[in-house]
C-alpha positions as CSV (number, residue, x, y, z in Angstrom):
1,S,14.3,5.5,-20.9
2,R,16.8,5.8,-18.0
3,S,15.8,9.3,-17.1
4,A,12.1,8.5,-17.0
5,A,12.9,5.5,-14.7
6,L,14.9,7.8,-12.4
7,R,12.1,10.3,-12.4
8,S,9.5,7.8,-11.4
9,T,11.8,6.3,-8.7
10,R,12.3,9.8,-7.3
11,K,8.6,10.4,-7.3
12,A,8.0,7.1,-5.6
13,Q,10.6,7.9,-3.0
14,E,9.0,11.3,-2.3
15,K,5.5,9.7,-1.9
16,C,6.8,7.0,0.4
17,G,8.7,9.6,2.4
18,K,5.4,11.4,3.0
19,I,3.7,8.2,3.9
20,F,6.4,7.0,6.4
21,G,6.9,10.5,7.7
22,A,3.5,10.3,9.4
23,H,3.7,11.2,13.0
24,E,1.9,8.0,13.9
25,F,4.9,6.0,12.9
26,Q,7.4,7.9,14.9
27,A,6.6,6.0,18.2
28,C,7.5,2.8,16.5
29,E,10.8,3.8,14.7
30,H,13.1,2.7,17.6
31,D,11.4,-0.7,17.9
32,V,10.9,-1.7,14.3
33,D,13.2,-0.7,11.4
34,K,11.1,1.0,8.8
35,S,13.7,1.0,6.0
36,P,12.7,-2.4,4.5
37,Y,9.1,-1.3,4.5
38,E,10.0,2.0,2.8
39,E,11.9,0.1,0.1
40,A,8.8,-2.1,-0.4
41,C,6.8,1.1,-0.7
42,V,9.0,2.5,-3.4
43,Y,8.9,-0.8,-5.3
44,D,5.1,-0.9,-5.1
45,Q,4.8,2.7,-6.1
46,C,7.0,2.2,-9.2
47,K,5.2,-1.0,-10.2
48,G,1.8,0.4,-9.6
49,M,-1.4,-1.6,-9.2
50,N,-0.8,-3.0,-12.7
51,L,-4.4,-4.1,-13.2
52,S,-4.6,-5.5,-16.7
53,N,-7.4,-7.3,-18.3
54,D,-6.3,-9.3,-21.3
55,L,-9.2,-11.7,-21.1
56,Y,-12.1,-9.3,-21.7
57,P,-11.0,-6.2,-23.6
58,W,-14.6,-4.8,-23.4
59,M,-14.4,-4.7,-19.6
60,V,-12.9,-1.4,-18.4
61,I,-10.9,-1.5,-15.3
62,P,-10.6,1.9,-13.6
63,K,-7.1,3.3,-12.8
64,I,-7.2,3.2,-9.0
65,D,-3.6,4.0,-8.3
66,K,-4.6,7.6,-7.5
67,V,-7.1,6.6,-4.8
68,L,-5.5,3.3,-3.5
69,V,-1.9,4.4,-3.4
70,P,0.2,1.2,-4.0
71,G,2.8,2.2,-1.4
72,C,0.2,2.1,1.4
73,N,0.3,-1.7,1.4
74,A,3.9,-1.5,2.8
75,A,2.8,1.2,5.3
76,E,-0.1,-1.1,6.4
77,A,2.3,-3.9,7.0
78,Y,4.6,-1.6,9.0
79,A,1.6,-0.4,11.1
80,M,0.6,-4.0,11.7
81,K,4.2,-4.9,12.8
82,C,4.3,-1.9,15.1
83,S,1.1,-3.0,16.8
84,L,2.3,-6.5,17.4
85,Q,3.9,-6.9,20.8
86,T,7.1,-9.0,20.6
87,H,10.3,-9.4,22.6
88,A,13.7,-8.2,21.6
89,A,16.8,-10.4,21.9
90,D,17.5,-8.9,25.4
91,G,14.0,-9.9,26.5
92,S,12.6,-6.4,26.5
93,V,9.1,-5.9,25.1
94,V,8.9,-4.1,21.7
95,G,6.0,-3.0,19.6
96,G,2.5,-3.2,21.0
97,I,1.9,0.4,19.8
98,A,-1.7,1.3,19.0
99,M,-1.9,2.2,15.3
100,V,-5.6,3.1,15.2
101,D,-5.6,5.9,12.7
102,W,-2.2,5.7,11.0
103,E,-3.8,6.4,7.6
104,D,-4.8,9.9,8.7
105,G,-1.3,11.0,9.3
106,T,-0.1,9.9,5.8
107,H,-2.7,12.1,4.0
108,L,-2.4,9.6,1.2
109,C,-3.6,6.2,2.5
110,V,-7.2,5.2,2.5
111,K,-8.6,3.6,5.7
112,K,-9.2,-0.2,5.4
113,S,-13.0,0.3,5.8
114,E,-13.0,2.7,2.8
115,K,-10.8,0.5,0.5
116,L,-13.5,-1.8,-0.8
117,K,-15.4,1.2,-2.3
118,Y,-12.6,1.7,-4.8
119,I,-11.7,-1.8,-5.8
120,P,-13.3,-2.7,-9.1
121,K,-15.9,-5.5,-8.9
122,L,-14.8,-8.0,-11.5
123,G,-17.3,-10.7,-11.3
124,C,-17.6,-13.5,-13.8
125,P,-19.2,-12.4,-17.1
126,Q,-22.6,-13.7,-18.2
127,S,-22.3,-16.9,-20.1
128,F,-23.7,-16.8,-23.6
129,M,-25.7,-19.9,-24.3
130,K,-26.6,-20.8,-27.9
131,K,-30.2,-21.5,-28.5
132,N,-30.9,-24.2,-31.0
């Protein structure tokens, strides 16, 4: 329903506001516009991880949205953009800001080194060979 969609959008906006409100991002705000990244964050939050498994119904995929917050992908892209040193149209240097522990300030995003722990390992299933 429409009210449920508005509610989930509002929740996503709140979460992304917290993520992009991290003090680590403040140094970058005048160099790199964060609004497109915040919009991407809201979109990702609303969409969720959307891990579905139609192929093997017996294989349970854990819901990892709670641990790996979808909106953090946009925040990671913003942090990367902030850390890149580029030149503005007037020739001034922008960016090049060290974004070492930006995840800590968000209180929601998991460090890159920790991410792999939570991603489900979906290897190929064993093949079932018929014996004659």
